[in-house]
C-alpha positions in Angstrom: 10.4 52.6 46.3 9.8 55.1 43.6 8.5 52.5 41.2 5.9 51.3 43.8 4.8 54.8 44.7 4.3 56.1 41.2 4.1 53.3 38.5 2.2 51.0 40.8 -0.2 53.8 41.7 -0.8 54.5 38.0 -1.5 50.8 37.3 -4.0 50.6 40.2 -5.7 53.7 38.9 -5.9 52.0 35.5 -7.4 48.9 37.1 -10.1 50.9 38.8 -11.0 52.4 35.5 -11.1 49.0 33.8 -13.0 47.3 36.5 -15.7 49.8 37.3 -18.5 50.6 34.9 -18.5 54.2 33.9 -20.0 56.4 31.1 -17.6 55.9 28.2 -16.6 58.9 26.2 -17.0 59.3 22.5 -13.9 60.5 20.7 -14.3 63.5 18.4 -12.8 61.4 15.7 -12.6 57.6 15.8 -9.3 55.7 16.0 -7.8 54.3 12.8 -6.6 50.7 13.0 -3.3 50.0 11.4 -4.3 47.8 8.5 -3.8 44.0 9.0 -1.7 43.8 5.8 0.7 46.3 7.3 1.5 44.0 10.2 4.0 41.2 9.8 4.3 38.4 12.4 7.9 37.7 13.3 7.5 34.4 15.2 8.2 31.1 13.6 5.2 28.7 13.5 1.5 29.4 14.0 -0.1 32.9 14.2 -3.5 34.4 13.6 -2.8 34.7 9.9 -1.6 31.2 9.4 -4.5 29.8 11.4 -7.0 31.7 9.3 -5.4 30.7 6.0 -5.3 27.0 7.1 -9.1 27.3 7.5 -9.6 28.9 4.1 -6.7 30.1 1.9 -9.0 32.5 0.1 -9.7 34.6 3.2 -8.7 38.3 3.2 -8.9 40.8 6.1 -12.0 42.9 6.4 -11.5 46.1 8.6 -13.1 46.5 12.0 -15.2 49.7 11.9 -16.2 52.0 14.8 -19.8 52.2 15.9 -21.5 55.3 14.6 -21.8 58.3 17.0 -25.6 58.1 16.8 -25.5 54.4 18.1 -22.6 54.7 20.5 -24.5 55.4 23.7 -27.1 52.6 23.1 -24.4 50.1 22.1 -22.2 51.0 25.1 -25.1 50.3 27.5 -25.9 47.0 25.8 -22.3 46.0 26.0 -22.0 47.0 29.7 -25.1 44.9 30.6 -24.0 41.9 28.6 -20.5 42.0 30.0 -21.6 42.3 33.6 -24.2 39.6 33.3 -22.8 37.1 30.9 -19.2 37.4 29.8 -17.4 34.2 30.6 -13.7 33.3 30.9 -13.2 32.5 27.2 -14.9 35.6 25.8 -18.3 34.0 25.1 -21.4 33.4 27.2 -22.8 30.4 29.0 -20.9 27.3 30.0 -17.5 27.4 28.4 -17.3 23.7 27.6 -21.0 22.5 27.4 -22.3 25.2 25.1 -20.9 26.4 21.8 -18.8 29.5 22.2 -17.7 30.8 18.8 -20.8 32.8 17.9 -21.0 34.6 21.2 -17.2 35.2 21.2 -17.3 36.7 17.7 -20.1 38.9 19.0 -17.9 40.0 21.9 -14.9 40.6 19.6 -16.7 42.7 17.0 -18.8 44.8 19.3 -15.9 45.4 21.6 -13.6 46.4 18.7 -16.2 48.7 17.3 -16.8 50.5 20.7 -13.0 50.7 21.3 -12.4 52.4 18.0 -15.1 55.0 18.8 -13.9 55.6 22.4 -10.3 54.4 22.9 -11.4 52.8 26.1 -9.3 49.9 27.3 -12.2 47.9 28.8 -13.4 47.1 25.3 -10.0 45.9 24.2 -9.8 43.7 27.4 -13.0 41.9 26.3 -11.9 41.7 22.6 -8.6 40.1 23.6 -10.2 37.5 25.8 -12.5 36.4 23.0 -9.8 36.4 20.4 -7.2 34.5 22.4 -9.6 31.8 23.7 -12.9 31.0 22.0 -12.2 32.5 18.6 -8.8 30.8 18.3 -10.4 27.6 19.4 -12.9 27.9 16.6 -10.1 27.6 14.0 -8.8 24.3 15.4 -8.3 21.6 12.7 -10.9 19.3 14.4 -13.7 21.9 14.2 -16.4 21.9 11.4 -15.5 23.7 8.2 -18.0 26.5 8.6 -16.9 27.1 12.1 -13.3 27.2 11.1 -14.0 29.7 8.3 -16.0 32.0 10.7 -13.2 32.0 13.1 -10.7 32.5 10.3 -12.4 35.6 9.1 -11.9 37.1 12.6 -8.3 35.9 12.9 -7.1 37.2 9.6 -8.5 40.7 10.5 -7.2 40.6 14.1 -3.7 42.0 13.3 -5.4 45.4 12.7 -6.3 45.4 16.4 -2.7 45.3 17.6 -2.2 49.1 16.8 -4.4 52.1 16.2 -3.6 55.7 15.6 -5.2 59.1 16.1 -4.0 62.6 15.3 -1.7 62.6 18.4 0.0 59.3 18.1 -0.1 55.5 18.5 -2.1 53.0 20.6 -0.5 49.7 21.5 -3.5 47.4 22.2 -2.3 43.8 22.0 1.1 42.2 22.7 2.2 40.1 19.7 5.6 39.5 18.2 5.3 41.7 15.1 6.6 44.4 12.8 4.2 47.1 11.6 4.5 49.9 9.1 2.4 52.9 10.2 1.5 55.8 8.0 -0.6 58.2 10.0 -0.6 61.9 11.0 0.2 61.0 14.6 3.0 58.6 13.8 4.8 57.9 10.5 7.3 55.1 10.7 7.6 51.5 11.9 7.0 49.7 15.2 9.0 46.5 16.0 7.4 44.6 18.8 9.6 41.8 20.2 7.9 39.4 22.6 7.0 35.7 23.1 3.8 36.6 24.8 1.8 34.8 26.2 4.7 32.3 26.9 6.6 34.9 29.0 5.7 38.4 29.9 8.5 40.6 28.4 7.5 43.0 25.6 10.0 45.3 23.9 8.8 48.0 21.5 11.3 49.6 19.2 10.0 52.8 17.6 11.4 53.8 14.3 9.9 57.2 13.2 10.9 58.5 9.8 12.4 61.6 11.4 14.2 62.0 14.8 12.7 64.2 17.5 9.2 63.4 16.3 6.6 64.5 18.9 4.1 61.7 19.6 1.7 60.4 22.2 2.3 56.7 22.9 -0.5 54.8 24.6 0.2 51.4 26.1 -2.7 49.3 27.2 -2.5 48.2 30.9 -4.5 45.0 30.9 -6.2 43.9 34.1 -4.6 40.5 33.9 -1.2 42.2 34.1 -2.0 42.8 37.8 -4.0 39.7 38.6 -7.5 41.1 37.9 -10.2 39.3 36.0 -13.1 41.3 34.5 -15.9 41.7 34.9 -15.2 41.8 38.7 -18.9 41.3 39.5 -18.5 37.8 38.0 -15.0 36.7 38.9 -12.3 37.3 41.4 -8.7 36.2 41.8 -7.5 36.3 45.3 -4.0 37.1 46.6 -1.6 39.9 46.0 0.1 39.9 42.6 3.3 41.7 41.5 2.6 44.7 39.3 4.1 45.1 35.8 7.0 47.4 35.1 7.5 49.9 32.3 10.8 51.4 31.1 11.7 53.8 28.3 15.3 53.5 27.1 16.2 51.7 30.3 14.6 54.2 32.7 11.3 53.9 34.5 8.4 55.6 32.7 7.7 58.1 35.4 6.7 61.0 33.1 3.4 59.3 32.2 -0.3 59.3 33.1 -3.2 56.9 32.8 -6.1 57.6 30.5 -8.9 55.2 29.6 -6.9 52.1 30.7 -3.7 53.2 28.8 -0.4 54.4 30.1 0.1 57.6 28.2 3.6 58.9 27.4 4.0 62.3 25.6 7.5 63.1 24.3 9.7 63.4 21.3 10.8 60.0 19.9 13.9 59.1 18.0 14.7 56.1 15.8 15.7 53.2 18.0 13.9 54.4 21.2 12.9 51.4 23.2 9.9 50.8 25.5 10.1 47.7 27.7 7.1 46.2 29.5 7.5 43.3 32.0 4.4 41.4 32.9 4.9 38.9 35.8 2.2 36.5 34.4 1.4 34.6 37.5 -1.0 31.7 37.4 -4.3 33.0 38.8 -6.8 30.9 40.6 -10.1 32.4 39.6 -13.3 32.0 41.5 -16.8 32.8 40.2 -18.7 35.4 42.3 -22.3 34.5 43.3 -24.5 36.9 45.3 -21.5 39.2 45.9 -19.3 36.5 47.4 -16.6 34.3 45.9 -17.7 30.7 45.4 -15.6 28.2 47.3 -14.7 24.7 46.3 -13.5 25.2 42.7 -11.2 27.5 40.8 -10.3 28.1 37.1 -6.8 28.7 36.0 -5.8 31.7 33.9 -2.4 33.2 33.0 -2.2 36.4 31.1 -5.0 36.5 28.5 -5.3 32.7 28.4 -7.8 30.5 30.2 -6.7 26.9 30.8 -8.4 23.6 30.5 -7.6 20.2 32.1 -8.9 16.7 32.0 -11.7 16.3 34.5 -10.3 14.9 37.7 -11.6 11.7 39.2 -13.8 11.8 42.4 -12.0 12.6 45.6 -9.2 14.7 44.2 -8.4 18.4 44.6 -5.7 20.9 43.6 -2.6 20.4 45.7 -1.6 23.1 48.1 2.0 22.1 48.1 2.4 21.6 44.3 0.1 24.3 42.8 -0.1 24.7 39.0 2.9 26.5 37.5 4.2 27.1 33.9 6.0 24.0 32.6 8.8 25.2 30.4 10.1 21.7 29.8 7.4 21.2 27.2 7.9 23.3 24.1 4.6 24.3 22.4 4.7 27.2 19.9 3.2 30.3 21.4 2.2 29.1 24.8 3.3 27.3 27.9 1.3 24.5 29.5 0.7 24.3 33.3 1.7 21.5 35.5 0.7 20.7 39.0 -0.7 18.0 41.2 -4.1 16.7 42.4 -4.1 15.3 45.9 -6.6 12.9 47.4 -9.2 14.4 49.7 -8.6 11.7 52.2 -5.0 10.3 52.1 -4.7 6.6 52.8 -2.9 5.6 55.9 0.8 5.0 55.3 0.7 6.7 51.9 3.6 9.0 50.8 3.2 12.7 51.5 3.8 13.3 47.8 1.2 10.8 46.6 -1.2 12.3 44.1 -2.1 12.6 40.4 -0.2 14.8 37.9 -2.2 17.7 36.5 -1.6 19.1 33.0 -3.6 22.1 31.8 -3.4 23.7 28.3 -5.0 26.9 26.9 -8.7 26.6 25.9 -7.8 27.3 22.3 -5.8 24.1 22.1 -7.7 21.8 24.5 -9.5 19.8 21.8 -6.2 19.0 20.1 -4.0 18.2 23.1 -6.3 16.7 25.7 -8.6 13.6 25.6 -11.7 12.6 27.5 -13.9 14.8 29.6 -12.5 18.3 30.1 -13.1 21.0 32.6 -12.2 24.6 33.3 -13.2 24.3 36.9 -10.9 22.3 39.2 -11.8 21.2 42.8 -9.9 22.8 45.7 -9.6 21.5 49.2 -12.7 22.4 51.2 
């Protein structure tokens, strides 16, 4: 009951901050990204760096830079209007499959990263993550044109610098990636070992290794909207149904001595080598509806899980998502870095005498891999029973 009353309340407060437009604050000094070259990926197989170098072995990371104080207010207003009106489910604009997405997703990534570094506001990182994990990653696929792969690669090879950032007080944890980082900053001097197979499952373990024990530091952990079943901007999308909230533990105990600031769970304490922070994201499959004229559009849904948006082969006429076999993670198929979804499509009008389990198998994969793993006409939006 304690976890629900305090941690759940903190998370809901965070979601209200992320979802509702507000006047962003400009930090007195911008955040400093931990350099991309100071971050090592610990997972076998593909990662942002290998994807970038496969596109162009000569690529080197260029740092993301904060927007200038003089331009911050104007840029924040432009970002707010664009996000509310146009941001789609893969981080770009327009139709996710019929219109090219890389250029608009790169715009989302760079403007959001610049505004985040100037403000420390989690809403910007939410948008940057969506673009990075979906449309930007898709742009580096082997079947894309060379120029497109290189443009995506430039962003991907710089992306490790968005995982962590520092200020004079401590460390921001912005993205959840299996990695090891060396941090040399006034707020934190040491190493961070992040152990996770996100976005396959939702367990994240952070092991902090400050150079000196009893080092005072403020640790800020991003509380993503998708971690509690929310899709931003909420004026464009909604995911119905109650979702379990994530859990946060420090050295095996609930993180009760914490607060929420700008979309981050903030923990101020003295840290010792080997201190461990554990986050557990439930990662349910969300059925997302678009919002039109203030109401959820019925008749079709998109599937998301964590920061990933999924794509499937376009169903034939007269089929809809099954109520009895909804899409769920399929752990029997081993893809590096993600889990496909499996479900069933049922006929709108079952034939007399047909089996109750008659239907067509549904397979959905992340947008970033759709062109490599699926054939034929593809869709984000799947029909539901009317």
